[in-house]
C-alpha positions as CSV (number, residue, x, y, z in Angstrom):
1,X,-17.9,-12.6,-1.6
2,X,-15.9,-9.7,-3.6
3,X,-12.4,-9.1,-2.7
4,X,-10.7,-5.8,-3.3
5,X,-6.6,-6.0,-3.7
6,X,-5.0,-3.2,-3.6
7,X,-1.7,-3.5,-5.4
8,X,1.8,-1.7,-5.2
9,X,4.6,-2.7,-6.8
10,X,7.6,-2.1,-4.6
11,X,7.2,-5.3,-2.1
12,X,6.6,-7.4,-5.6
13,X,8.3,-10.4,-6.5
14,X,12.0,-9.4,-7.6
15,X,11.6,-5.8,-7.3
16,X,14.5,-4.2,-5.9
17,X,16.0,-1.0,-6.4
18,X,14.3,2.3,-8.0
19,X,14.8,1.5,-11.3
20,X,12.5,-2.3,-11.4
21,X,9.1,0.4,-9.9
22,X,9.9,3.8,-12.3
23,X,7.4,3.9,-15.5
24,X,9.4,4.0,-18.3
25,X,12.6,2.2,-17.6
26,X,13.9,-0.7,-18.5
27,X,14.0,-2.9,-15.6
28,X,10.5,-1.4,-14.8
29,X,8.9,-3.1,-18.2
30,X,10.9,-6.6,-17.1
31,X,9.4,-6.4,-13.6
32,X,6.1,-6.0,-14.4
33,X,4.8,-9.1,-15.5
34,X,6.8,-10.1,-12.0
35,X,4.0,-8.0,-10.3
36,X,1.3,-8.8,-12.5
37,X,1.9,-12.5,-11.3
38,X,1.7,-12.0,-7.8
39,X,-1.6,-10.2,-8.4
40,X,-2.8,-12.9,-10.5
41,X,-1.8,-15.7,-7.5
42,X,-3.5,-13.8,-5.4
43,X,-6.6,-13.3,-7.2
44,X,-6.9,-17.3,-8.5
45,X,-6.4,-18.2,-4.9
46,X,-9.5,-15.9,-3.5
47,X,-11.5,-17.5,-6.1
48,X,-9.9,-21.1,-5.3
49,X,-11.5,-20.3,-1.6
50,X,-15.1,-19.4,-3.1
51,X,-14.8,-15.6,-3.7
52,X,-17.6,-14.8,-6.5
53,X,-15.9,-11.6,-7.5
54,X,-12.1,-10.3,-7.4
55,X,-11.7,-6.2,-7.7
56,X,-8.1,-5.1,-8.2
57,X,-6.7,-1.3,-7.8
58,X,-3.5,-0.5,-8.9
59,X,-1.7,1.6,-6.0
60,X,1.5,2.0,-7.4
61,X,3.1,5.6,-8.9
62,X,0.9,6.7,-12.1
63,X,-1.2,3.6,-11.4
64,X,-0.8,2.1,-14.2
65,X,2.1,-0.7,-14.2
66,X,-0.4,-4.1,-14.4
67,X,-0.6,-5.9,-17.4
68,X,-4.2,-6.7,-18.1
69,X,-4.0,-8.8,-20.1
70,X,-2.1,-11.4,-18.3
71,X,-4.7,-11.8,-15.2
72,X,-7.1,-14.1,-15.1
73,X,-10.5,-13.4,-16.8
74,X,-12.6,-12.9,-14.0
75,X,-10.8,-10.3,-12.5
76,X,-11.7,-6.3,-12.6
77,X,-9.0,-3.6,-12.4
78,X,-9.1,-0.1,-11.5
79,X,-6.3,1.5,-13.2
80,X,-4.8,5.1,-13.1
81,X,-4.9,8.1,-11.1
82,X,-7.1,10.7,-9.3
83,X,-9.0,8.1,-7.4
84,X,-11.2,9.1,-3.7
85,X,-9.4,6.7,-1.9
86,X,-5.8,6.3,-3.9
87,X,-4.6,3.3,-2.4
88,X,-7.7,1.5,-1.7
89,X,-10.2,2.9,-4.2
90,X,-13.4,0.5,-4.4
91,X,-13.2,-0.4,-0.8
92,X,-16.0,2.5,0.3
93,X,-18.9,1.5,-1.6
94,X,-20.6,-1.0,0.8
95,X,-19.5,-4.5,-0.9
96,X,-16.4,-5.3,-0.6
97,X,-15.8,-8.2,2.2
98,X,-12.5,-8.5,2.4
99,X,-9.3,-6.3,1.2
100,X,-5.9,-7.7,0.3
101,X,-2.3,-6.0,0.0
102,X,-0.4,-7.5,-2.7
103,X,3.2,-6.2,-3.5
104,X,3.2,-3.5,-0.2
105,X,6.6,-2.2,1.6
106,X,7.6,-1.2,5.1
107,X,7.2,2.7,6.1
108,X,9.0,5.6,5.5
109,X,12.5,5.6,7.8
110,X,12.2,1.9,8.9
111,X,14.2,-0.6,6.8
112,X,12.5,-2.8,4.4
113,X,12.8,-3.1,0.7
114,X,12.6,0.6,-1.4
115,X,10.7,1.4,2.6
116,X,9.0,4.8,2.4
117,X,5.3,6.4,2.7
118,X,3.5,7.2,-0.3
119,X,6.7,9.1,-1.2
120,X,10.0,7.7,-2.2
121,X,12.0,10.0,-0.6
122,X,11.3,13.2,1.4
123,X,9.3,11.6,4.3
124,X,11.6,10.3,7.0
125,X,8.8,9.5,8.8
126,X,4.6,8.9,9.6
127,X,3.0,8.4,12.9
128,X,-0.9,7.8,13.5
129,X,-1.8,8.5,16.8
130,X,1.9,8.1,17.8
131,X,2.6,4.5,16.3
132,X,4.9,4.7,13.3
133,X,2.9,4.1,10.3
134,X,3.6,2.3,6.9
135,X,1.1,2.8,4.1
136,X,0.2,-0.6,5.5
137,X,-1.4,0.7,8.6
138,X,-2.7,3.8,7.1
139,X,-5.0,1.8,4.8
140,X,-6.0,-1.2,7.3
141,X,-7.4,2.3,9.5
142,X,-9.2,3.4,6.1
143,X,-10.8,0.0,5.6
144,X,-11.6,-0.7,9.0
145,X,-13.5,2.4,8.9
146,X,-16.1,0.2,6.0
147,X,-15.8,-3.2,8.1
148,X,-13.4,-4.8,5.8
149,X,-10.7,-6.7,7.4
150,X,-7.3,-7.1,5.7
151,X,-7.0,-11.0,5.1
152,X,-3.8,-11.0,3.0
153,X,-0.4,-9.1,2.8
154,X,2.4,-10.0,0.7
155,X,5.8,-8.0,0.2
156,X,9.7,-8.6,1.8
157,X,9.7,-10.5,5.0
158,X,10.2,-7.0,7.1
159,X,6.7,-6.1,5.3
160,X,5.2,-9.4,6.8
161,X,5.8,-8.5,10.2
162,X,5.0,-5.1,9.5
163,X,1.4,-6.5,9.2
164,X,1.7,-8.4,11.9
165,X,0.5,-5.0,14.2
166,X,-2.4,-4.1,11.9
167,X,-3.3,-7.3,10.8
168,X,-2.6,-9.8,13.2
169,X,-5.1,-12.5,11.8
170,X,-3.9,-11.9,7.9
171,X,-2.5,-14.4,6.1
172,X,1.4,-12.8,4.7
173,X,4.0,-14.4,2.1
174,X,7.4,-13.2,2.1
175,X,8.5,-12.7,-1.7
176,X,11.6,-11.5,-0.8
177,X,14.1,-11.1,2.2
178,X,15.3,-7.9,3.0
179,X,19.1,-6.8,2.6
180,X,19.1,-3.0,2.4
181,X,17.1,-0.7,1.1
182,X,18.3,-1.9,-2.4
183,X,18.4,-5.4,-1.9
184,X,17.1,-8.7,-1.2
185,X,17.4,-12.5,-1.3
186,X,14.6,-13.4,-4.0
187,X,12.4,-16.2,-4.7
188,X,11.6,-17.2,-8.2
189,X,8.2,-16.1,-9.6
190,X,7.0,-19.6,-9.9
191,X,7.7,-20.1,-6.2
192,X,6.0,-16.8,-4.9
193,X,3.1,-17.6,-7.3
194,X,2.2,-20.4,-5.7
195,X,3.0,-19.1,-2.3
196,X,0.7,-16.2,-3.0
197,X,-2.1,-18.6,-4.2
198,X,-2.2,-20.9,-1.2
199,X,-2.2,-18.1,1.0
200,X,-5.2,-16.6,-0.9
201,X,-6.8,-19.7,-0.6
202,X,-6.3,-19.8,3.5
203,X,-7.7,-16.2,3.5
204,X,-10.8,-16.3,1.7
205,X,-12.7,-17.5,4.6
206,X,-11.4,-14.1,6.9
207,X,-13.2,-12.5,4.4
208,X,-16.1,-11.5,7.0
209,X,-17.1,-7.8,7.0
210,X,-17.8,-6.6,10.4
211,X,-19.2,-3.3,11.9
212,X,-17.7,-0.1,11.0
213,X,-14.9,1.4,13.1
214,X,-16.5,4.2,14.0
215,X,-16.0,7.7,16.7
216,X,-12.4,7.5,16.5
217,X,-9.6,11.1,16.5
218,X,-7.0,10.4,13.8
219,X,-4.0,12.5,14.7
220,X,-1.5,12.2,11.7
221,X,2.0,13.1,12.0
222,X,4.8,13.9,9.1
223,X,8.6,14.4,9.1
224,X,10.1,15.5,6.0
225,X,14.0,16.0,5.3
226,X,14.1,19.6,4.5
227,X,12.5,22.7,6.3
228,X,11.1,24.0,3.3
229,X,8.5,21.2,3.0
230,X,6.9,21.0,6.5
231,X,6.3,24.8,5.4
232,X,5.0,23.8,2.2
233,X,2.2,21.5,3.6
234,X,0.8,23.9,6.2
235,X,-0.9,25.2,2.9
236,X,-3.3,22.2,3.4
237,X,-6.2,23.7,5.6
238,X,-5.6,22.1,8.9
239,X,-2.5,21.0,8.9
240,X,-0.1,23.1,10.9
241,X,4.2,23.2,11.2
242,X,5.1,21.7,14.6
243,X,8.6,21.5,14.6
244,X,11.1,22.4,12.1
245,X,11.0,19.5,9.8
246,X,7.6,18.3,11.2
247,X,3.7,18.5,10.6
248,X,0.4,17.5,11.7
249,X,-3.5,17.7,11.7
250,X,-6.0,15.9,13.4
251,X,-9.2,13.9,11.6
252,X,-12.7,13.0,12.5
253,X,-12.8,10.1,10.3
254,X,-9.9,7.9,8.7
255,X,-11.7,8.6,5.1
256,X,-10.6,12.2,5.8
257,X,-7.5,11.5,7.3
258,X,-6.2,9.7,4.0
259,X,-7.6,12.4,2.0
260,X,-5.6,15.1,3.9
261,X,-2.5,13.2,4.2
262,X,-2.6,12.3,0.1
263,X,-3.1,16.4,-0.1
264,X,-0.1,17.0,1.9
265,X,2.1,14.1,-0.3
266,X,0.9,16.2,-3.5
267,X,1.9,19.9,-2.4
268,X,5.1,18.2,-0.6
269,X,6.0,16.7,-4.2
270,X,5.0,19.6,-6.2
271,X,7.9,21.7,-3.9
272,X,10.7,19.1,-4.1
273,X,14.0,20.6,-6.4
274,X,15.4,17.7,-8.5
275,X,18.8,18.1,-6.9
276,X,18.6,19.9,-3.1
277,X,15.0,17.9,-2.4
């Protein structure tokens, strides 16, 4: 049994504000061990539940945040940027039996600690086939295309609610409770590690591949906080401006859909000016 852990940081234990997750910031250094603890606890739980392999894919910002030296020696980790499937890199090779979303968060334009979708700001909403989409929902659709179930989700309490929509059978662990976008009631690392490990152990039997989901059409719409960002996004082939601050595109597969999404966010981030957005 091989488990892929897609590890994001905004939903990690103790994380509540931008300085906690921005590489190089003092609080980022403080929060890295807590982030690593969450991921390691998930890995240990999956091993407890019978997993033979655990592959961690770093999915936050520079994708160089986890402390490899603090992970269990059996774990392997993909670190660094510019990967084919970004947050769920590794799922495409046909040998992953389940995926866990550790440290995830809610989507842009919704309540949740550090809520966003791919870009920290600038995007005010994302919809997939008319449903407001978080990174979890988008990545779950990518996983489904490879027949891989989402079996564990950790983050704040609203992330767990969000996950109920795209992975109802997955085990969920709230490491903190939402107060505002930059505040939460946090549990201690000792408690969250125990909770995550127990949930991962329970989740391991759910690691059963199914027939890949094929034949769908994926309509993606993005809304930005400024008109010029929508205009900039249309540089990507197939992306059309549908409103003053909105663009949309359609893909035959989620493999194509998520790669187009990444291209759009890369172009848009380059069009954001420091003071005026």
